[in-house]
C-alpha positions as CSV (number, residue, x, y, z in Angstrom):
1,M,-0.1,0.2,0.4
2,T,1.4,3.9,-1.1
3,A,1.0,6.6,1.3
4,L,-1.7,7.9,-1.1
5,E,-4.1,4.8,-1.1
6,P,-7.1,5.0,1.7
7,I,-6.4,2.7,4.7
8,V,-10.5,2.8,4.8
9,Q,-13.0,3.7,2.8
10,T,-16.6,3.3,1.2
11,E,-17.7,3.0,-2.1
12,K,-21.1,4.4,-3.0
13,L,-22.3,3.6,0.6
14,N,-26.0,3.2,1.5
15,H,-27.7,2.4,4.2
16,V,-31.5,2.4,5.0
17,Y,-33.3,1.5,8.5
18,S,-36.7,-0.2,8.7
19,A,-36.6,-0.8,4.7
20,G,-40.1,-1.6,3.4
21,T,-41.6,-0.5,6.6
22,P,-43.8,2.9,6.9
23,F,-40.5,3.7,8.9
24,Q,-38.4,3.1,6.1
25,H,-35.0,6.1,6.8
26,A,-31.8,6.6,3.8
27,A,-29.3,7.4,6.8
28,L,-26.4,6.9,4.2
29,V,-26.9,8.0,0.7
30,D,-24.2,6.7,-1.6
31,V,-21.1,8.0,0.4
32,D,-17.9,7.8,-0.9
33,F,-15.4,8.0,2.5
34,C,-12.0,7.6,2.7
35,A,-9.4,8.2,5.2
36,Y,-5.3,7.7,4.8
37,P,-2.8,6.0,6.8
38,G,-1.5,8.2,9.6
39,E,-3.8,11.0,9.1
40,L,-6.3,12.8,12.0
41,L,-9.2,12.9,10.3
42,G,-12.3,14.8,11.9
43,I,-16.2,13.6,11.4
44,I,-18.3,16.4,12.1
45,G,-22.3,16.7,11.2
46,H,-25.3,17.9,13.7
47,T,-27.3,15.0,15.0
48,G,-29.3,13.1,12.9
49,S,-26.8,13.6,9.9
50,G,-25.7,9.7,9.6
51,K,-21.8,10.4,11.3
52,S,-22.4,7.3,13.6
53,T,-23.9,5.0,10.9
54,L,-21.2,5.8,8.9
55,I,-18.5,5.1,11.6
56,Q,-20.5,1.5,12.5
57,H,-19.9,0.7,8.9
58,L,-16.1,1.1,8.7
59,N,-15.3,-2.0,10.7
60,G,-18.5,-4.3,9.8
61,L,-20.8,-3.2,12.7
62,L,-23.5,-2.5,10.4
63,K,-23.7,-4.2,6.4
64,P,-24.8,-1.6,4.0
65,T,-27.7,-1.9,2.0
66,S,-25.6,-1.2,-1.1
67,G,-21.9,-0.5,-1.9
68,R,-18.7,-1.4,-0.2
69,V,-16.4,-0.9,2.9
70,L,-12.9,-1.6,2.1
71,V,-10.5,-1.9,4.2
72,E,-6.6,-1.6,3.5
73,G,-8.4,-2.3,-0.2
74,Q,-10.3,-5.7,0.9
75,D,-14.1,-5.5,0.8
76,I,-14.8,-6.2,4.5
77,W,-17.9,-8.2,3.2
78,A,-16.3,-10.6,0.7
79,S,-15.8,-13.1,3.5
80,K,-16.5,-13.7,7.1
81,A,-12.1,-14.0,7.1
82,A,-12.7,-10.7,5.9
83,T,-15.0,-9.1,8.1
84,H,-13.3,-10.8,11.6
85,R,-10.0,-8.8,10.6
86,A,-11.6,-5.8,9.6
87,R,-12.5,-5.4,13.0
88,F,-9.5,-6.2,14.7
89,R,-8.0,-4.0,12.3
90,V,-10.5,-0.9,13.0
91,G,-11.2,-0.5,16.6
92,L,-14.4,2.2,17.5
93,V,-15.0,3.6,20.8
94,F,-18.7,4.8,21.1
95,Q,-19.4,7.7,23.3
96,Y,-19.3,7.4,26.5
97,P,-17.5,4.0,26.7
98,E,-17.3,4.1,30.2
99,Y,-20.8,2.6,30.1
100,Q,-19.4,-1.0,28.3
101,L,-17.4,-2.0,31.1
102,F,-18.1,-5.2,32.6
103,E,-15.0,-7.1,33.5
104,E,-13.9,-7.9,37.1
105,T,-10.6,-5.9,37.5
106,V,-9.4,-3.0,34.8
107,Y,-6.5,-5.6,33.4
108,K,-9.3,-8.3,32.2
109,D,-11.5,-5.5,30.9
110,I,-8.2,-4.0,29.0
111,S,-7.2,-7.7,28.1
112,F,-10.9,-8.9,26.2
113,G,-10.4,-7.3,23.0
114,P,-6.5,-8.7,22.7
115,K,-7.9,-12.4,24.1
116,N,-10.3,-12.4,21.5
117,M,-7.7,-12.4,19.0
118,G,-6.0,-15.2,20.0
119,L,-3.0,-13.8,21.5
120,D,-0.5,-15.9,24.1
121,E,-0.8,-14.3,27.7
122,A,3.0,-12.7,27.1
123,E,1.6,-10.7,24.1
124,I,-1.9,-9.7,26.1
125,D,0.2,-8.9,29.0
126,R,2.4,-6.3,27.4
127,R,-0.5,-4.9,24.9
128,V,-2.5,-4.3,28.6
129,R,0.2,-2.9,30.0
130,Q,1.1,-0.7,27.2
131,A,-2.3,0.4,26.2
132,A,-2.7,1.4,30.0
133,A,0.2,3.8,30.0
134,F,-0.9,5.2,26.7
135,V,-4.2,6.7,28.2
136,G,-2.7,7.8,31.5
137,L,-3.5,5.0,33.7
138,P,-0.8,3.8,36.1
139,D,-0.2,-0.3,37.1
140,S,-1.7,-0.1,40.2
141,V,-5.5,0.4,39.1
142,L,-5.0,-3.1,37.0
143,E,-6.3,-5.1,39.5
144,Q,-8.8,-2.4,40.9
145,S,-12.2,-3.0,39.8
146,P,-12.8,-0.5,36.5
147,F,-16.5,0.5,38.3
148,E,-14.4,1.8,41.9
149,L,-13.0,4.4,39.6
150,S,-13.3,7.8,38.6
151,G,-15.8,8.8,35.6
152,G,-12.5,10.2,33.4
153,Q,-10.3,6.7,34.3
154,K,-13.1,4.8,33.2
155,R,-13.4,6.1,30.0
156,R,-9.7,5.6,29.8
157,V,-9.8,2.0,30.4
158,A,-12.7,1.7,27.9
159,I,-10.3,3.5,25.4
160,A,-7.2,1.0,26.8
161,G,-9.7,-1.8,25.4
162,V,-9.6,-0.8,21.8
163,I,-6.0,0.8,21.9
164,A,-4.9,-2.8,23.5
165,M,-6.0,-4.4,19.6
166,E,-3.6,-2.2,18.1
167,P,-5.9,-1.1,15.6
168,A,-4.2,0.1,12.2
169,V,-7.4,2.8,12.4
170,L,-8.8,4.1,15.9
171,I,-12.0,5.9,15.6
172,L,-13.5,7.7,19.0
173,D,-17.1,8.6,18.9
174,E,-17.5,12.0,20.7
175,P,-14.6,11.1,22.9
176,T,-14.3,14.7,25.5
177,A,-18.1,14.3,25.8
178,G,-19.2,15.2,29.4
179,L,-15.4,15.7,30.1
180,D,-14.4,19.3,32.1
181,P,-11.7,21.5,30.3
182,V,-8.4,19.8,32.2
183,G,-10.5,16.1,31.2
184,V,-10.8,17.0,27.7
185,E,-6.9,18.2,27.1
186,Q,-5.8,14.7,29.3
187,I,-8.0,12.4,26.6
188,M,-7.0,14.1,23.8
189,G,-3.6,14.4,24.9
190,N,-4.1,10.2,25.5
191,I,-5.5,10.1,21.9
192,L,-2.5,11.9,20.3
193,D,0.3,9.9,22.3
194,Y,-1.1,6.8,20.5
195,H,-1.3,8.3,17.2
196,Q,2.0,9.9,17.3
197,A,3.6,6.7,18.7
198,K,2.0,3.9,16.6
199,N,1.3,6.3,13.3
200,A,-2.3,4.9,13.7
201,T,-5.2,6.6,11.1
202,I,-7.3,8.4,13.7
203,I,-11.1,9.1,13.2
204,I,-12.8,11.6,15.3
205,V,-16.6,11.8,15.8
206,S,-17.3,15.6,17.3
207,H,-19.4,18.2,18.1
208,S,-16.4,20.7,18.7
209,M,-16.0,23.0,15.9
210,E,-12.9,24.5,18.3
211,E,-11.0,21.1,18.8
212,M,-11.2,19.9,15.3
213,A,-9.4,23.1,14.0
214,R,-6.8,22.4,16.4
215,R,-6.1,18.9,16.1
216,A,-7.3,17.7,12.9
217,D,-5.6,17.1,9.3
218,R,-9.0,16.8,7.5
219,L,-12.6,17.4,7.8
220,V,-15.4,15.2,6.3
221,V,-18.5,17.1,6.9
222,V,-22.2,14.7,6.7
223,N,-25.4,15.9,6.1
224,D,-28.5,13.9,5.6
225,G,-26.7,11.2,5.1
226,R,-24.2,12.8,2.7
227,I,-20.9,14.5,2.6
228,P,-21.4,18.0,1.3
229,L,-17.8,19.1,2.2
230,E,-14.5,17.9,3.2
231,G,-10.9,19.3,3.0
232,A,-8.4,21.0,5.5
233,P,-9.9,22.9,8.7
234,R,-8.8,26.3,6.9
235,E,-11.4,25.0,3.5
236,I,-13.9,24.1,5.5
237,F,-14.3,27.1,8.0
238,T,-14.8,29.3,4.9
239,H,-18.1,28.4,4.2
240,Q,-20.0,29.5,7.3
241,E,-23.4,29.8,5.6
242,E,-23.2,26.4,4.4
243,L,-21.6,24.9,8.0
244,E,-24.8,27.4,9.6
245,A,-27.4,26.1,6.9
246,M,-26.6,22.3,7.7
247,G,-26.8,23.3,12.2
248,L,-23.2,24.0,12.5
249,G,-21.1,26.8,13.1
250,V,-17.2,27.8,12.7
251,P,-15.0,28.3,15.5
252,T,-15.8,31.1,17.6
253,M,-12.2,32.4,17.1
254,T,-13.1,32.6,13.2
255,L,-16.4,34.4,13.9
256,L,-14.3,37.0,15.9
257,F,-12.6,37.4,13.1
258,H,-15.0,38.2,10.7
259,R,-15.9,40.8,12.6
260,L,-13.0,42.4,13.0
261,R,-12.1,42.1,9.4
262,S,-15.7,43.9,9.0
263,L,-15.0,46.7,11.0
264,G,-11.5,47.2,8.6
265,A,-9.3,45.6,11.4
266,D,-5.9,44.7,9.3
267,V,-6.2,40.6,10.4
268,G,-5.6,37.1,8.6
269,S,-8.5,35.0,7.0
270,S,-7.4,31.8,8.6
271,V,-7.9,31.8,12.6
272,F,-9.8,28.9,13.9
273,T,-7.6,28.7,17.7
274,V,-6.9,30.8,20.6
275,E,-3.0,30.4,19.6
276,Q,-3.6,31.7,15.4
277,A,-5.4,34.6,16.8
278,K,-2.7,35.6,19.2
279,Q,-0.3,35.6,15.7
280,A,-2.6,37.2,13.6
281,I,-2.6,40.1,16.1
282,L,1.1,40.0,16.8
283,D,1.4,40.3,12.8
284,A,-0.9,42.9,12.7
285,L,0.5,45.0,15.5
286,K,3.9,44.9,13.9
287,R,2.2,45.9,9.9
288,K,1.6,49.0,12.1
289,G,4.8,49.4,14.1
290,G,2.6,48.6,17.1
291,V,5.6,45.7,18.4
């Protein structure tokens, strides 16, 4: 596989819920989606847009009504073996994954996936401890019940359970939902550590425009079961009116700088984060000889 070939993609993907009933609903319509090796991809869209339906196709949790899903160039529904392989190559962490913990100890919960892969005990132990380290869990908690931990720690355990399978693609559905700002930074830091250490493809579903502007290499916008926009954050956030019509917004800093430019301020047009805003203001002051 070359660096330019998608690691996971869909071709004319369609999914219809309750087909043939009065409740029939087309959740995905001819979706062509792709993610590339090593990239951090953000998926954004309003509630009910089709984001969750899309990501559940990427590791075979849902089967297409029509169209194809390919992982590393292979149709994941070509055979049972292909489907089984895809579920280990593409790891999916649902929203509020801490509610899916069930084992007696943290160690057993994290080791559940690797055990199902048929690995030996030494490899399972290595993966459990490495995954725990990636998400900031000390060895001292591994023999504790996950239900004794804080909410943030439980989420780390759930994420570690997927990381321990060492997927080539890690998908996270709203991984920072419900967390305070410190928790958001910690969880995102854990995810970025894994991304950098393993060069894995990371796909994050998020409602946070600011977070995606800061983190993502590329964004995919889902609306009414289709993908109307995709590209680098600086490209996506120039479509302010289109995003607002879809029930989405742009980062607060972008709105602020649009307003400053409308008032005649000589500031940059590609500002999405606080860091970029600081630099843009410093650059504007330098042009005026103020610094």
